[in-house]
Backbone bond lengths (Angstrom), bond angles and torsions (degrees), N, CA, C in turn:
res aa  C-N    CA-C-N  psi(-1)  N-CA   C-N-CA  omega(-1)  CA-C   N-CA-C  phi
1 M - - - 1.461 - - 1.534 109.03 -
2 K 1.321 116.10 125.98 1.460 120.72 -176.96 1.527 109.78 -116.20
3 T 1.328 116.06 127.15 1.463 121.97 176.63 1.520 108.63 -135.52
4 R 1.326 116.12 177.72 1.463 118.91 177.83 1.522 111.56 -61.84
5 I 1.331 117.24 -30.05 1.466 119.19 -177.82 1.524 111.30 -76.83
6 T 1.331 118.59 -35.53 1.464 119.33 176.49 1.524 110.11 -67.52
7 E 1.321 116.40 -36.37 1.463 120.35 178.51 1.527 110.84 -68.68
8 L 1.314 116.90 -42.28 1.467 121.37 -178.72 1.516 112.06 -63.70
9 L 1.346 116.36 -42.56 1.461 121.34 -172.05 1.520 113.76 -97.47
10 G 1.327 116.91 -9.12 1.454 119.87 -179.61 1.508 113.51 69.66
11 I 1.345 116.09 38.07 1.463 121.08 -179.73 1.523 110.25 -114.62
12 Q 1.322 116.15 162.92 1.465 120.82 -176.18 1.522 112.71 -81.30
13 H 1.327 117.09 -41.22 1.458 121.67 -175.30 1.532 110.34 -120.06
14 P 1.333 117.89 146.08 1.474 120.89 -178.81 1.527 112.63 -81.54
15 V 1.325 115.15 56.85 1.466 121.89 -177.53 1.528 108.30 -131.04
16 I 1.329 115.81 122.38 1.462 121.70 -177.92 1.523 109.15 -117.64
17 Q 1.319 115.49 138.02 1.465 122.10 172.93 1.521 107.51 -94.18
18 G 1.322 116.20 111.10 1.451 119.44 -176.98 1.517 112.54 -68.32
19 G 1.321 115.74 161.78 1.452 120.40 176.66 1.515 111.12 -66.07
20 M 1.321 117.01 134.71 1.464 122.05 -179.85 1.521 109.80 -139.81
21 H 1.325 115.13 128.11 1.463 120.92 -177.75 1.528 110.53 -62.87
22 Y 1.323 115.81 127.88 1.461 124.31 -179.69 1.531 113.55 61.50
23 V 1.325 116.27 19.84 1.467 122.00 170.97 1.524 109.83 -124.30
24 G 1.328 115.89 -37.13 1.455 121.01 -174.88 1.514 113.92 -78.71
25 F 1.319 116.01 61.34 1.464 121.56 173.12 1.530 109.00 -91.79
26 A 1.322 116.82 176.56 1.463 121.70 -177.39 1.526 111.73 -58.00
27 E 1.342 117.45 -38.76 1.468 120.99 -179.17 1.525 111.56 -58.39
28 M 1.328 115.69 -42.83 1.458 120.95 -178.70 1.525 110.75 -68.71
29 A 1.322 115.61 -50.15 1.460 120.30 -177.24 1.526 111.72 -61.43
30 A 1.323 116.74 -45.08 1.464 120.57 -178.25 1.518 111.42 -64.32
31 A 1.323 117.11 -39.71 1.463 120.47 -178.67 1.527 111.11 -63.13
32 V 1.331 116.56 -42.06 1.467 120.02 179.90 1.526 110.39 -69.74
33 S 1.319 116.78 -43.24 1.467 119.40 179.31 1.524 111.47 -64.34
34 N 1.324 117.10 -40.30 1.464 120.20 177.76 1.525 111.87 -65.70
35 A 1.329 116.29 -23.06 1.461 121.07 177.54 1.518 112.24 -82.51
36 G 1.337 116.77 -3.18 1.457 120.51 177.85 1.509 114.63 102.19
37 G 1.347 116.52 -3.76 1.458 119.90 176.09 1.516 110.32 -95.12
38 L 1.333 116.03 -158.96 1.465 120.77 176.19 1.515 108.65 -117.70
39 G 1.338 116.41 112.22 1.452 121.57 175.06 1.510 110.40 -85.42
40 I 1.328 115.83 152.81 1.463 120.41 -176.41 1.527 111.35 -137.25
41 I 1.337 115.42 128.74 1.459 123.00 173.32 1.525 108.47 -85.38
42 T 1.318 117.77 139.05 1.458 121.45 178.80 1.528 109.70 -93.92
43 A 1.326 115.58 110.51 1.464 120.37 -171.54 1.523 112.98 -60.19
44 L 1.330 117.48 -47.42 1.460 119.52 -172.02 1.518 113.56 -77.17
45 T 1.332 117.92 -4.01 1.464 119.74 169.06 1.523 109.05 -71.03
46 M 1.321 115.83 -26.79 1.464 120.87 178.44 1.531 109.05 -80.32
47 P 1.328 118.49 126.98 1.470 121.24 -173.26 1.522 114.69 -58.25
48 T 1.333 116.53 -33.06 1.464 120.20 -177.33 1.526 109.55 -139.32
49 P 1.335 117.09 162.29 1.460 119.82 174.41 1.530 112.80 -57.49
50 N 1.316 116.96 -33.88 1.458 119.89 178.03 1.526 111.09 -65.18
51 D 1.323 116.23 -37.71 1.461 120.07 176.22 1.527 110.46 -64.53
52 L 1.331 116.39 -38.32 1.466 119.53 176.95 1.521 110.24 -63.39
53 A 1.328 117.25 -42.33 1.465 120.92 178.59 1.527 110.83 -58.06
54 K 1.330 116.41 -42.15 1.463 120.54 178.82 1.525 111.26 -66.47
55 E 1.335 116.98 -37.74 1.463 121.17 -179.33 1.528 110.72 -68.00
56 I 1.324 116.16 -39.47 1.461 120.60 176.12 1.527 110.13 -62.31
57 A 1.325 116.76 -43.93 1.466 120.89 178.13 1.524 111.17 -61.36
58 R 1.335 116.88 -40.51 1.471 120.72 177.24 1.518 110.67 -61.65
59 C 1.323 115.85 -41.41 1.463 119.54 -177.63 1.523 110.83 -66.44
60 H 1.323 116.94 -38.47 1.472 120.54 177.38 1.523 111.15 -60.06
61 K 1.328 116.64 -31.72 1.467 119.99 179.00 1.532 111.81 -74.45
62 M 1.329 116.57 -20.81 1.459 121.62 -176.96 1.523 113.83 -95.39
63 T 1.327 116.46 -19.48 1.462 119.80 -179.45 1.519 111.05 -151.10
64 D 1.326 115.31 148.01 1.460 120.28 172.63 1.520 110.38 -107.10
65 K 1.339 116.04 11.06 1.463 122.13 179.71 1.531 110.06 -93.77
66 P 1.333 117.21 162.31 1.472 119.01 177.55 1.528 111.73 -61.73
67 F 1.321 115.96 140.55 1.461 121.51 169.98 1.521 107.39 -142.87
68 G 1.315 115.52 162.63 1.458 119.60 -177.07 1.511 112.27 -122.17
69 V 1.330 114.82 179.22 1.456 122.51 175.48 1.526 108.33 -128.50
70 N 1.328 116.15 132.92 1.465 121.51 174.18 1.522 109.06 -88.67
71 L 1.318 115.79 131.56 1.458 121.01 176.62 1.520 107.61 -128.80
72 T 1.328 116.48 109.20 1.457 122.10 -177.59 1.517 110.06 -98.03
73 F 1.327 115.02 125.57 1.462 120.78 179.80 1.524 108.55 -91.72
74 L 1.319 114.49 105.46 1.462 121.16 -172.10 1.522 111.53 -87.52
75 P 1.349 116.55 145.71 1.466 118.92 170.08 1.520 109.08 -73.04
76 G 1.314 117.02 153.96 1.467 118.58 178.31 1.518 111.10 142.73
77 F 1.316 115.16 165.24 1.461 120.56 -176.68 1.528 112.24 -82.28
78 E 1.331 116.93 -31.09 1.451 120.31 -178.94 1.533 108.70 -109.92
79 A 1.306 115.49 92.46 1.463 120.04 -177.73 1.524 110.42 -77.73
80 P 1.322 117.49 145.89 1.468 120.11 172.55 1.531 109.47 -59.91
81 P 1.329 117.70 162.51 1.478 120.33 179.06 1.529 110.77 -76.13
82 Y 1.324 116.13 76.25 1.460 120.79 -174.15 1.529 112.85 -58.81
83 D 1.340 115.93 -39.17 1.469 119.26 179.88 1.530 110.95 -58.02
84 E 1.317 116.02 -39.72 1.464 119.91 -178.64 1.534 111.48 -74.17
85 Y 1.328 116.21 -35.70 1.467 118.57 174.90 1.528 110.14 -62.77
86 I 1.320 116.27 -40.71 1.464 120.29 179.28 1.520 110.66 -66.65
87 E 1.318 117.31 -37.80 1.465 120.42 175.62 1.523 110.79 -59.19
88 A 1.333 116.45 -40.57 1.472 120.44 178.72 1.521 111.07 -65.68
89 I 1.325 116.63 -37.91 1.466 121.39 178.59 1.527 110.29 -64.41
90 I 1.331 115.58 -46.56 1.458 120.37 -179.79 1.520 111.07 -64.39
91 A 1.327 116.50 -48.25 1.460 120.89 -179.17 1.522 111.72 -62.96
92 G 1.325 116.87 -29.49 1.460 120.85 -179.90 1.515 114.35 -81.04
93 G 1.324 116.76 -0.98 1.461 119.70 176.71 1.520 114.30 75.28
94 V 1.328 117.66 17.33 1.468 121.13 177.47 1.522 108.69 -75.65
95 K 1.329 117.14 133.17 1.453 121.15 -175.79 1.529 114.26 -113.72
96 I 1.341 116.29 7.36 1.460 120.50 178.53 1.518 108.42 -137.43
97 V 1.325 116.58 128.72 1.456 121.46 177.03 1.523 109.02 -127.09
98 E 1.330 114.97 130.88 1.462 121.44 172.45 1.519 106.88 -99.04
99 T 1.327 116.83 115.87 1.459 120.68 177.52 1.524 109.28 -99.66
100 A 1.327 115.30 151.99 1.459 120.49 -178.11 1.520 108.83 -152.79
101 G 1.336 115.59 171.63 1.453 119.79 179.72 1.515 110.23 80.56
102 R 1.303 116.14 -130.99 1.466 120.59 179.97 1.528 111.43 -68.82
103 S 1.327 115.35 168.73 1.463 121.68 -178.69 1.524 111.18 -57.38
104 P 1.333 117.19 137.82 1.466 121.06 177.97 1.534 112.56 -86.31
105 E 1.321 117.14 11.26 1.466 121.88 -170.08 1.527 113.28 -48.95
106 A 1.314 117.37 -44.88 1.468 120.24 -174.98 1.523 112.33 -65.98
107 Y 1.334 117.49 -19.63 1.466 120.57 -173.48 1.528 113.18 -112.29
108 V 1.326 116.40 -3.79 1.468 119.14 179.45 1.528 111.86 -60.23
109 P 1.342 119.34 -46.42 1.475 118.87 -177.39 1.522 114.17 -56.55
110 I 1.329 118.38 -48.41 1.471 119.62 -177.05 1.523 111.01 -67.61
111 L 1.334 117.61 -35.54 1.465 119.73 178.07 1.525 110.05 -66.02
112 K 1.323 116.31 -44.36 1.468 119.91 -179.00 1.532 111.26 -67.39
113 E 1.321 116.38 -38.05 1.473 120.29 179.22 1.515 111.56 -60.68
114 N 1.328 116.66 -26.09 1.462 121.29 -178.86 1.525 112.84 -101.78
115 G 1.335 115.04 18.77 1.455 120.14 173.29 1.518 114.50 69.41
116 I 1.328 116.57 27.21 1.461 120.81 -177.59 1.524 110.40 -96.82
117 K 1.323 116.92 129.37 1.461 122.71 176.22 1.531 108.33 -79.34
118 I 1.332 116.12 136.04 1.457 121.61 -176.99 1.522 110.02 -113.71
119 I 1.340 115.04 125.09 1.466 121.63 172.36 1.520 106.51 -113.70
120 H 1.326 117.54 116.65 1.472 119.64 -178.81 1.522 110.26 -103.21
121 K 1.332 115.73 132.60 1.463 121.26 179.19 1.524 109.58 -81.86
122 C 1.341 115.97 128.64 1.462 121.87 -177.45 1.517 110.35 -133.39
123 T 1.328 115.95 149.90 1.461 120.05 177.38 1.522 112.20 -113.46
124 S 1.323 116.44 11.02 1.464 119.98 179.90 1.518 109.92 -152.38
125 V 1.320 115.97 161.30 1.460 121.18 177.44 1.527 109.90 -67.50
126 R 1.331 117.01 -40.68 1.471 119.69 -177.38 1.523 111.68 -62.96
127 H 1.329 116.66 -39.10 1.464 119.09 177.41 1.527 111.39 -71.05
128 S 1.317 116.69 -33.43 1.464 120.93 177.26 1.525 110.43 -64.01
129 L 1.319 116.31 -42.16 1.460 120.53 179.54 1.519 111.18 -66.67
130 K 1.331 116.83 -36.39 1.463 119.35 176.67 1.522 110.37 -64.77
131 A 1.346 116.46 -41.77 1.467 119.79 178.07 1.517 110.73 -60.36
132 E 1.327 116.23 -39.95 1.462 120.25 177.66 1.524 110.72 -62.64
133 R 1.327 116.76 -43.91 1.464 120.89 179.72 1.529 111.72 -63.96
134 L 1.322 116.61 -32.97 1.468 120.61 -179.51 1.521 112.43 -72.27
135 G 1.337 116.56 -15.87 1.453 119.68 -179.74 1.510 115.00 106.37
136 C 1.339 117.51 9.18 1.467 119.46 175.54 1.534 108.89 -62.50
137 D 1.315 115.77 145.45 1.456 121.07 -175.79 1.525 112.56 -82.57
138 A 1.319 116.35 -24.17 1.464 121.55 -179.71 1.524 107.28 -160.32
139 V 1.319 115.70 166.64 1.454 120.10 174.22 1.520 109.51 -132.08
140 S 1.329 115.17 153.63 1.457 122.40 171.78 1.514 106.10 -106.99
141 V 1.309 117.34 114.38 1.462 122.07 -174.85 1.527 108.71 -94.76
142 D 1.332 116.49 112.02 1.458 122.86 -173.31 1.519 111.40 -98.85
143 G 1.324 116.12 116.18 1.447 121.04 177.32 1.516 112.54 -81.07
144 F 1.320 115.76 172.75 1.458 123.49 -176.58 1.528 112.41 -60.21
145 E 1.331 117.89 -20.25 1.461 122.12 -177.83 1.520 113.37 -75.21
146 C 1.312 117.15 -13.11 1.465 120.63 -169.46 1.518 113.16 -69.26
147 G 1.328 115.78 155.12 1.447 121.44 171.40 1.521 109.05 -77.50
148 G 1.318 116.43 158.28 1.456 118.90 -178.47 1.520 110.60 82.24
149 H 1.311 117.06 -138.28 1.456 122.10 -170.94 1.537 111.27 -99.75
150 P 1.345 117.64 106.94 1.467 120.78 -178.13 1.523 114.11 -89.65
151 G 1.333 117.22 8.90 1.456 119.26 -176.00 1.520 110.66 81.88
152 E 1.311 116.03 -168.96 1.460 120.27 -174.84 1.531 112.92 -118.34
153 D 1.325 117.44 7.54 1.471 119.89 -177.38 1.525 113.67 -90.84
154 D 1.335 116.70 -21.27 1.471 122.23 178.11 1.527 113.03 59.68
155 I 1.331 116.81 41.78 1.462 120.62 179.40 1.526 109.02 -100.90
156 P 1.336 118.42 119.07 1.472 120.71 -179.47 1.522 111.63 -74.34
157 G 1.323 114.63 163.29 1.460 120.56 -175.94 1.509 114.73 -58.90
158 L 1.321 117.40 -32.13 1.459 120.71 -177.02 1.530 112.00 -60.72
159 I 1.327 116.58 -26.38 1.463 121.86 176.85 1.524 110.86 -101.12
160 L 1.322 116.29 -42.43 1.464 120.67 -173.48 1.528 112.43 -65.08
161 L 1.329 117.37 -40.52 1.464 120.08 -176.08 1.533 112.88 -66.74
162 P 1.334 119.46 -50.34 1.467 117.53 177.98 1.528 112.92 -65.51
163 R 1.345 117.29 -28.00 1.463 118.90 174.23 1.516 110.23 -66.20
164 A 1.324 116.24 -41.71 1.461 119.40 177.38 1.526 110.34 -62.44
165 A 1.333 116.46 -40.79 1.467 120.72 179.59 1.522 111.28 -62.79
166 E 1.324 117.00 -33.75 1.468 120.69 178.24 1.524 112.16 -66.61
167 E 1.322 116.74 -32.88 1.461 120.90 -169.73 1.523 114.94 -101.65
168 L 1.338 117.31 -35.06 1.461 120.20 -171.96 1.528 112.47 -85.19
169 T 1.321 114.85 151.69 1.464 119.92 170.67 1.533 110.96 -110.23
170 I 1.339 117.36 -22.44 1.466 120.24 177.57 1.530 109.69 -82.13
171 P 1.325 118.76 159.37 1.466 120.95 177.87 1.530 111.13 -63.21
172 F 1.327 115.57 152.78 1.461 119.12 173.32 1.518 110.07 -145.22
173 V 1.328 114.45 151.83 1.455 120.63 176.43 1.523 108.76 -112.34
174 A 1.319 114.87 151.51 1.456 121.61 -179.09 1.512 109.99 -92.18
175 S 1.316 116.54 135.23 1.453 121.60 -179.49 1.522 109.58 -134.29
176 G 1.331 115.83 143.51 1.454 120.32 178.94 1.509 112.01 106.14
177 G 1.330 116.75 96.37 1.463 120.40 177.10 1.511 114.47 97.75
178 F 1.326 118.15 9.50 1.460 120.71 -176.01 1.524 111.57 -104.14
179 G 1.347 115.04 134.66 1.454 118.75 -177.54 1.509 113.60 -168.97
180 N 1.341 116.76 4.16 1.466 118.98 180.00 1.518 110.65 -148.68
181 A 1.346 115.24 178.95 1.460 121.28 -176.86 1.521 111.55 -62.45
182 E 1.316 115.98 -41.12 1.461 119.87 -179.18 1.526 111.29 -60.51
183 G 1.339 115.93 -37.54 1.450 120.13 178.79 1.509 112.49 -65.32
184 L 1.333 116.96 -40.53 1.459 119.75 178.06 1.518 110.99 -63.69
185 V 1.321 117.05 -43.66 1.471 120.43 177.98 1.526 110.15 -60.42
186 A 1.324 116.15 -45.09 1.459 120.30 -179.81 1.524 111.41 -61.43
187 A 1.337 116.38 -43.40 1.461 120.12 179.88 1.526 111.21 -60.85
188 L 1.321 116.15 -44.62 1.462 119.70 178.56 1.519 110.90 -63.76
189 A 1.328 116.89 -40.58 1.463 120.98 -179.97 1.525 111.41 -64.86
190 L 1.328 116.92 -31.14 1.462 121.46 -179.00 1.521 112.68 -85.00
191 G 1.323 116.94 0.42 1.455 120.77 173.53 1.502 116.20 109.64
192 A 1.337 117.99 -4.34 1.466 120.90 179.87 1.526 110.72 -76.54
193 D 1.332 115.41 164.00 1.458 121.86 -179.57 1.521 112.26 -106.23
194 G 1.326 116.73 8.18 1.454 121.86 -179.97 1.511 109.34 163.44
195 I 1.315 115.75 -172.91 1.461 120.59 -179.42 1.521 110.72 -128.99
196 N 1.326 114.71 152.32 1.457 123.47 175.02 1.523 106.60 -116.55
197 M 1.323 117.52 124.42 1.457 121.41 -178.68 1.523 110.17 -121.23
198 G 1.330 115.81 133.14 1.449 120.50 174.37 1.510 110.23 -112.86
199 T 1.327 115.85 -70.74 1.461 121.54 -176.41 1.523 112.26 -52.17
200 R 1.333 118.21 -43.17 1.466 120.29 -176.38 1.519 111.71 -61.82
201 F 1.331 117.38 -34.68 1.459 119.92 -179.24 1.536 112.44 -74.94
202 I 1.342 117.47 -17.27 1.464 118.51 176.81 1.528 110.25 -67.26
203 A 1.335 116.23 -34.13 1.465 120.46 179.98 1.521 110.19 -91.19
204 T 1.337 115.40 60.56 1.464 121.48 174.74 1.522 108.32 -131.50
205 V 1.305 115.59 162.36 1.463 120.77 -178.70 1.524 111.33 -58.34
206 E 1.332 116.47 -43.86 1.467 120.28 -173.04 1.525 114.20 -80.48
207 A 1.315 118.42 -16.07 1.466 119.70 -178.30 1.528 110.23 -55.95
208 P 1.329 118.73 125.44 1.465 122.05 -174.70 1.529 112.22 -82.62
209 V 1.348 115.57 57.94 1.453 121.02 179.04 1.531 109.11 -128.86
210 H 1.315 116.31 165.13 1.460 122.04 -178.54 1.523 110.72 -65.36
211 Q 1.322 116.15 148.26 1.455 120.94 -179.93 1.527 111.88 -60.28
212 N 1.329 117.48 -30.10 1.463 120.27 177.60 1.526 111.73 -59.46
213 V 1.318 115.88 -35.71 1.462 121.32 -179.51 1.524 110.04 -68.37
214 K 1.310 115.97 -46.70 1.463 120.26 179.62 1.527 110.66 -61.65
215 Q 1.339 115.72 -43.30 1.461 119.50 -178.64 1.519 111.52 -67.38
216 A 1.322 117.14 -33.37 1.464 120.78 178.01 1.527 110.69 -61.48
217 L 1.330 116.41 -37.42 1.458 120.25 178.65 1.523 111.40 -70.97
218 V 1.316 116.87 -39.06 1.462 120.55 177.41 1.533 110.26 -64.18
219 D 1.318 116.17 -38.98 1.461 121.23 -176.80 1.529 112.80 -76.56
220 A 1.320 117.77 -23.15 1.465 121.47 -174.88 1.525 111.60 -74.22
221 D 1.333 115.59 155.95 1.455 119.86 169.06 1.528 108.14 -118.80
222 E 1.319 116.18 -174.90 1.466 120.46 -173.99 1.531 113.53 -69.00
223 L 1.333 117.18 -7.86 1.460 121.22 -179.04 1.520 113.08 -96.46
224 Q 1.316 117.84 3.09 1.462 120.82 -170.32 1.523 115.66 -94.64
225 T 1.332 118.40 4.85 1.463 118.09 176.07 1.520 110.02 -99.38
226 R 1.325 114.81 155.24 1.463 121.99 178.62 1.526 109.41 -133.33
227 L 1.320 116.51 155.95 1.456 122.29 175.28 1.524 108.72 -103.42
228 I 1.308 116.15 125.69 1.461 121.11 178.30 1.528 109.44 -122.04
229 M 1.300 116.08 166.05 1.474 125.08 178.01 1.522 113.54 63.19
230 R 1.323 117.33 22.01 1.463 119.60 176.29 1.513 111.91 -61.95
231 P 1.349 119.26 -41.85 1.465 118.85 179.75 1.528 113.01 -61.34
232 L 1.330 116.76 -23.23 1.464 121.51 179.87 1.522 112.35 -90.33
233 R 1.340 115.70 0.61 1.470 122.29 -175.48 1.532 111.26 54.32
234 N 1.322 113.54 40.20 1.463 121.45 175.19 1.528 107.37 -135.25
235 T 1.323 114.89 47.01 1.457 122.62 -171.67 1.525 111.98 -53.67
236 E 1.330 114.60 134.77 1.458 120.53 178.21 1.521 109.54 -134.41
237 R 1.342 115.83 133.47 1.461 120.43 175.13 1.524 108.38 -92.28
238 V 1.323 115.17 125.37 1.462 121.52 -174.37 1.526 109.44 -134.28
239 L 1.329 115.79 165.52 1.454 120.43 177.25 1.531 109.81 -82.30
240 K 1.306 115.93 135.46 1.458 121.26 179.95 1.531 110.71 -60.81
241 N 1.327 115.99 130.85 1.468 122.50 170.95 1.522 107.93 -157.54
242 A 1.320 117.11 -176.37 1.461 120.58 -176.17 1.525 111.88 -61.20
243 A 1.325 116.79 -39.54 1.463 120.52 -179.59 1.525 111.25 -66.01
244 V 1.315 116.50 -39.50 1.462 120.76 179.85 1.527 110.52 -65.88
245 E 1.316 116.58 -40.61 1.465 119.60 176.71 1.526 110.31 -61.84
246 Q 1.333 116.53 -36.37 1.463 120.73 177.60 1.522 110.82 -66.72
247 I 1.325 116.28 -41.61 1.470 120.55 177.72 1.522 110.58 -60.09
248 I 1.316 116.90 -45.79 1.464 121.24 -179.19 1.521 110.72 -62.50
249 A 1.338 116.75 -38.84 1.463 120.44 178.12 1.528 111.09 -64.89
250 I 1.338 116.64 -40.73 1.468 120.52 178.66 1.519 110.32 -65.81
251 E 1.310 117.02 -41.95 1.465 120.92 179.12 1.527 110.65 -61.46
252 K 1.324 116.35 -40.74 1.463 120.57 179.22 1.521 111.10 -66.19
253 E 1.325 115.16 -41.18 1.467 119.61 -179.02 1.523 111.72 -67.60
254 K 1.326 117.25 -43.96 1.461 121.78 -175.78 1.517 112.94 -77.79
255 G 1.322 116.38 -31.83 1.457 119.75 -178.90 1.511 112.70 59.33
256 A 1.343 115.82 -131.80 1.464 121.03 -177.79 1.518 112.56 -68.84
257 D 1.321 117.82 -13.18 1.469 121.53 -179.39 1.530 113.04 -89.10
258 L 1.323 117.20 2.95 1.468 120.53 -178.16 1.522 111.17 -59.48
259 Q 1.333 115.33 134.16 1.461 122.53 173.02 1.520 108.40 -122.10
260 I 1.334 116.94 154.46 1.458 120.35 -178.31 1.532 110.52 -59.00
261 G 1.321 116.88 -30.76 1.455 120.05 179.35 1.518 114.07 -62.64
262 D 1.346 116.31 -23.41 1.464 120.59 -179.55 1.525 112.50 -68.11
263 I 1.333 116.29 -25.68 1.474 120.41 -176.80 1.524 112.50 -124.41
264 A 1.321 116.58 6.09 1.472 120.55 -174.44 1.519 112.75 -56.20
265 H 1.326 116.73 -36.14 1.470 119.92 -177.65 1.527 112.31 -68.99
266 L 1.326 117.05 -13.95 1.462 121.22 -178.67 1.529 112.79 -106.14
267 V 1.339 116.51 -8.37 1.472 119.38 -179.41 1.525 113.15 -125.15
268 G 1.308 118.23 -16.22 1.461 120.83 -176.99 1.516 113.04 -103.73
269 G 1.314 116.64 130.28 1.456 121.24 175.28 1.517 115.66 70.87
270 V 1.336 117.33 15.92 1.470 119.84 -175.44 1.530 112.85 -94.43
271 Y 1.310 117.75 -15.15 1.468 119.86 -173.02 1.530 113.86 -59.75
272 P 1.327 119.90 -44.39 1.475 118.35 178.65 1.525 112.45 -59.75
273 K 1.329 116.66 -39.51 1.467 119.91 -178.42 1.527 111.72 -68.31
274 I 1.323 116.38 -35.27 1.467 119.79 179.45 1.522 110.60 -78.87
275 L 1.321 116.06 -58.51 1.463 120.67 -170.64 1.526 113.64 -73.76
276 Q 1.320 117.85 -31.72 1.453 119.74 -177.42 1.532 113.36 -100.54
277 E 1.332 117.01 -33.54 1.462 120.14 -179.00 1.523 113.00 -100.20
278 G 1.344 116.94 -13.58 1.462 120.80 176.89 1.509 114.99 75.62
279 K 1.336 117.52 22.58 1.467 121.45 177.33 1.525 108.33 -84.65
280 M 1.321 116.46 90.02 1.447 122.00 -163.45 1.523 115.42 -73.79
281 D 1.302 119.44 -17.81 1.464 121.34 -176.53 1.522 113.89 -109.43
282 I 1.329 116.80 13.29 1.463 119.57 -173.46 1.531 112.44 -84.37
283 G 1.325 117.27 -18.14 1.458 120.13 -179.20 1.513 111.43 -173.52
284 A 1.341 115.40 -176.24 1.464 121.84 -178.23 1.519 110.41 -92.80
285 W 1.325 116.50 140.30 1.469 120.32 176.29 1.525 110.15 -139.05
286 S 1.324 114.89 141.87 1.464 122.36 -173.22 1.516 112.06 -63.89
287 T 1.319 115.70 130.42 1.461 122.58 176.79 1.516 108.73 -149.39
288 G 1.330 116.93 137.15 1.450 120.83 179.47 1.514 112.61 -90.02
289 M 1.326 115.49 164.81 1.460 121.61 176.95 1.523 112.47 -59.55
290 V 1.328 116.16 -20.05 1.462 120.86 -179.88 1.524 111.82 -60.68
291 A 1.314 117.53 -12.58 1.466 120.36 175.98 1.526 110.76 -51.94
292 G 1.325 116.90 -31.50 1.453 120.50 178.91 1.515 114.28 -66.52
293 L 1.332 116.95 -15.13 1.464 121.81 179.88 1.525 112.57 -104.32
294 I 1.334 116.66 4.62 1.462 120.84 -178.46 1.520 109.43 -96.83
295 H 1.322 116.84 117.04 1.458 121.05 -175.71 1.525 113.43 -125.42
296 D 1.341 116.86 -1.58 1.460 118.97 -178.77 1.520 109.84 -155.13
297 I 1.338 115.36 177.10 1.464 121.44 -178.86 1.532 107.83 -127.01
298 P 1.323 117.45 81.17 1.464 121.11 -178.94 1.528 111.48 -83.98
299 T 1.325 116.83 173.85 1.459 119.70 168.10 1.526 107.65 -73.60
300 C 1.316 116.30 162.47 1.465 119.41 177.62 1.529 111.21 -61.58
301 K 1.318 116.29 -38.49 1.458 120.17 178.91 1.527 110.71 -62.69
302 E 1.334 115.98 -45.69 1.463 119.77 178.49 1.523 111.02 -61.54
303 L 1.318 116.76 -42.05 1.459 120.60 -177.87 1.521 111.86 -66.49
304 V 1.332 117.04 -49.57 1.464 120.12 -177.96 1.522 110.71 -63.45
305 E 1.321 117.09 -44.74 1.462 119.54 -179.42 1.525 111.11 -66.27
306 R 1.330 117.15 -37.18 1.463 120.45 177.40 1.535 110.23 -61.23
307 I 1.313 116.12 -43.32 1.463 120.43 -178.55 1.523 111.34 -67.22
308 V 1.319 116.62 -49.68 1.463 120.23 -175.80 1.526 111.39 -69.58
309 N 1.331 117.18 -46.17 1.464 119.61 179.51 1.529 110.87 -64.58
310 G 1.327 115.64 -39.45 1.452 119.24 178.04 1.517 112.19 -64.88
311 A 1.335 116.49 -39.14 1.461 120.41 178.46 1.527 111.12 -64.12
312 E 1.329 116.04 -43.32 1.458 119.21 179.07 1.529 111.14 -63.11
313 E 1.328 116.06 -37.52 1.464 120.01 178.86 1.532 111.14 -66.11
314 I 1.331 116.17 -42.29 1.466 119.78 178.32 1.526 110.89 -61.71
315 I 1.336 115.74 -44.62 1.464 120.08 -178.33 1.525 111.18 -66.67
316 N 1.329 116.32 -46.75 1.472 120.41 -174.16 1.524 113.86 -77.22
317 E 1.320 116.55 -27.44 1.459 118.98 -175.06 1.528 112.49 -109.39
318 R 1.308 117.71 -69.21 1.458 119.26 -174.17 1.524 112.31 -62.95
319 L 1.329 117.28 -52.55 1.450 119.52 -177.88 1.520 112.37 -68.51
320 A 1.328 115.59 -40.07 1.474 118.71 178.43 1.514 110.88 -62.64
321 S 1.345 117.04 -37.69 1.464 119.69 -179.57 1.514 110.87 -68.51
322 L 1.317 118.29 -31.60 1.458 120.97 178.00 1.523 110.91 -67.68
323 V 1.336 116.16 -39.50 1.467 120.14 177.63 1.523 110.08 -67.85
324 A 1.327 115.73 -42.90 1.467 120.10 179.84 1.526 110.93 -61.99
325 A 1.330 115.16 -37.73 1.458 118.57 -179.17 1.520 110.84 -67.94
């Protein structure tokens, strides 16, 4: 399957593994890239830029296919050393960067000067257009269904994607709710050039997370995610568990007086304990509504090929037969 995104990134299939905290290690990225998609290492999961450099080197040993690095620009007074992380990306020969969070404007020039393609994650058409104006090569358009931070507009993919297609001239991939062949077909029909999957890739053989995490996704249905931190305008979609129920209770009790410190112990620093140790109720972790479509734990190769081959079959057979009829 050939689209503008496969041509731009030099990949076989229009399937991207988005950056995920404490999931996007070299093992994950290499497995997706070897499957013909685009794997992505999550830079800020690495404690230092030097650690990122080592992770990039490890990934090069695992695959000779293109892979990218996610760099999330976080709000806050003490910013990570982004310049040094970017130096590690450049020195490591990575040619694709997925940016997220705040605007990448300050770092676009140096990335472009070094021949790096930039995909910026956006949750709205207006932010997508700004990314295009800044010189980003593509955008990942995240609908309300996505795990993690869906923005504050609450616009689902069925509306957001065709709106993006109306406005953008650069390629874009659809994110939020994608995990099967039908989703890829739908994304293409709505104007996207591929799909970005996070949650679905966690439930794969190669994902470097605890088996409890993978099984939780298999066991979940589409009703098992919750939105937290809405009063703080930092909305996050997470999988329901005891900690999340506690967060919701605190938010209800505090109301307009809620401060991040009231729930910090349930949202900060919990990812290693959940994703690596499998302590499922110790805190909140990002999960998309697509959990309801996850029923098994395949290899990345099996998953990507199932999605792409299934999409081609739907397009060539079912949809073509409807037009013929």
